C-alpha positions in Angstrom: -23.3 -4.3 9.1 -24.7 -7.9 9.0 -21.2 -9.2 8.1 -19.9 -7.8 10.9 -22.9 -9.2 13.2 -21.8 -12.7 11.5 -18.2 -12.2 11.8 -18.7 -11.3 15.7 -21.2 -14.5 16.0 -18.3 -16.8 14.5 -15.7 -15.3 17.0 -17.9 -16.1 19.7 -18.4 -19.6 18.5 -14.7 -20.0 18.2 -14.0 -18.5 21.3 -16.5 -20.9 23.4 -15.2 -24.1 21.5 -11.5 -23.4 21.7 -11.2 -21.3 25.0 -14.1 -22.4 27.3 -13.9 -25.9 27.3 -13.0 -27.8 30.4 -12.9 -31.4 31.2 -16.2 -31.3 33.5 -18.2 -29.2 31.1 -17.1 -31.4 28.3 -18.9 -34.2 30.3 -21.9 -32.2 31.5 -22.8 -29.8 28.5 -23.6 -32.9 25.9 -25.9 -34.2 28.6 -27.9 -31.0 28.5 -27.6 -30.7 24.9 -29.2 -34.4 24.5 -32.0 -33.4 26.7 -33.3 -31.2 23.8 -33.2 -34.1 21.5 -36.5 -35.1 19.9 -38.8 -36.2 21.6 -37.2 -33.5 24.4 -37.3 -33.6 28.0 -39.9 -30.5 27.6 -42.5 -33.2 26.1 -42.0 -35.6 29.3 -42.3 -32.6 31.6 -45.7 -31.5 30.0 -46.8 -35.2 30.5 -45.6 -35.1 34.2 -47.2 -31.7 34.7 -50.5 -32.9 33.4 -50.5 -35.9 35.6 -49.3 -34.1 38.8 -50.1 -30.5 38.4 -53.9 -30.4 38.6 -55.9 -28.0 36.3 -53.0 -25.9 35.7 -50.8 -28.7 34.7 -53.3 -29.9 32.4 -53.8 -26.7 30.8 -49.9 -26.5 30.3 -49.9 -29.9 28.7 -52.6 -29.1 26.4 -51.0 -25.9 25.3 -47.4 -27.1 25.5 -47.2 -30.1 23.2 -48.6 -28.7 20.3 -46.5 -25.6 20.8 -43.5 -27.8 20.9 -44.6 -29.4 17.9 -45.1 -26.4 16.0 -42.3 -24.6 17.1 -39.9 -27.7 16.1 -41.6 -28.2 12.8 -41.8 -24.7 11.5 -38.5 -23.6 12.9 -36.5 -27.3 11.6 -38.6 -27.7 8.3 -39.1 -24.1 7.2 -36.8 -21.7 8.6 -33.6 -23.6 8.6 -34.3 -24.1 4.9 -35.1 -20.5 4.2 -32.0 -19.1 6.0 -29.9 -22.3 4.9 -26.8 -21.2 7.3 -24.0 -23.7 7.2 -23.6 -25.6 10.6 -20.4 -24.2 12.0 -18.6 -27.5 11.9 -18.8 -27.5 8.2 -17.4 -24.0 8.0 -14.7 -24.9 10.8 -13.9 -28.5 10.3 -10.9 -28.2 13.1 -13.5 -28.2 15.8 -14.0 -31.1 17.9 -17.5 -31.8 18.3 -18.8 -33.4 21.8 -21.9 -35.0 20.2 -23.0 -36.4 17.3 -23.1 -33.9 14.4 -27.1 -33.1 13.5 -28.1 -33.2 10.0 -29.5 -30.1 8.2 -28.8 -26.2 8.3 -27.9 -24.1 11.4 -30.4 -21.1 11.9 -32.5 -21.3 14.1 -31.6 -23.9 17.0 -35.0 -26.2 17.3 -33.3 -27.0 20.7 -33.4 -23.5 21.7 -36.9 -22.8 20.0 -38.7 -25.9 21.5 -37.1 -25.0 24.9 -38.0 -21.4 25.3 -41.5 -22.2 24.1 -41.8 -24.6 26.7 -40.7 -22.4 29.3 -43.0 -19.4 27.7 -45.9 -21.9 28.2 -45.1 -22.8 31.7 -44.9 -19.1 32.6 -48.0 -18.4 31.1 -49.9 -21.3 33.1 -48.2 -20.0 36.0 -47.3 -23.5 37.9 -45.0 -23.0 40.9 -42.5 -20.2 40.9 -39.5 -22.6 41.7 -40.7 -24.7 38.5 -40.9 -21.8 36.2 -37.5 -20.6 37.4 -36.1 -24.1 37.1 -37.7 -24.4 33.7 -36.0 -21.1 32.5 -32.5 -22.5 33.8 -33.1 -25.8 31.9 -34.0 -23.9 28.7 -30.6 -21.8 28.9 -28.3 -24.9 29.8 -29.9 -26.8 26.5 -29.5 -23.7 24.7 -26.0 -22.9 25.3 -24.9 -26.4 25.2 -25.7 -26.6 21.7 -22.9 -24.0 20.9 -20.6 -25.3 23.6 -20.8 -29.0 22.0 -20.0 -27.3 18.6 -23.1 -27.6 16.7 -24.6 -24.3 16.6 -23.5 -20.4 16.4 -24.9 -18.0 19.1 -27.1 -16.5 16.9 -28.5 -19.5 15.9 -29.5 -20.2 19.6 -30.8 -16.4 19.9 -32.9 -17.1 16.9 -34.4 -20.1 17.9 -35.3 -18.5 21.5 -37.0 -16.1 19.6 -38.7 -18.1 17.3 -40.0 -20.2 20.4 -41.3 -17.4 22.1 -43.2 -16.1 19.1 -44.6 -19.6 18.5 -46.1 -19.0 21.7 -47.2 -15.6 21.4 -48.8 -16.4 18.3 -50.6 -19.2 19.7 -51.7 -17.3 22.9 -53.4 -14.7 20.5 -55.2 -17.5 18.6 -56.4 -18.6 21.8 -57.5 -15.7 23.0 -59.4 -14.5 20.0 -61.0 -17.8 20.1 -62.4 -16.9 23.5 -63.8 -13.2 22.4 -67.7 -13.6 22.5 -69.0 -13.5 18.9 -71.8 -10.8 17.8 -73.8 -12.1 15.0 
């Protein structure tokens, strides 16, 4: 069963990089991909939110910046080594990359994990609805761009998104636990 899922994943990747590319998207998608490079656009959005967003903005930044680092470090330094999935351009060298080739393994996508961790923090801290929706769209574009430019499989992106959300859930659980009253 896993073999079938991985075959479908590779087929979708090949379809995207061979059939869906257009001259306009070949310019646009590498730009979205670059927004997720470290330090990502999310770091700067958290700083701007802290400066301009009042108490909710400061809370978002206080939670978001550490969560970004945790999602990135655990995904990039631990999970990628555990799963050791080769990057698609290593498996399919005929694919033209639209960005510089990243080093390391492919699963999970750090761009997706940090993007969706940031979105989850923004939704959790409840800034304006339009901002939350814009952040979600940006996270999806950054994540999908990683497949489009040729450096990740779709499951890498999905796994990264799930890891980012899990990281925020774990952090939220720790924060809530610390806020519980202690009975001695």
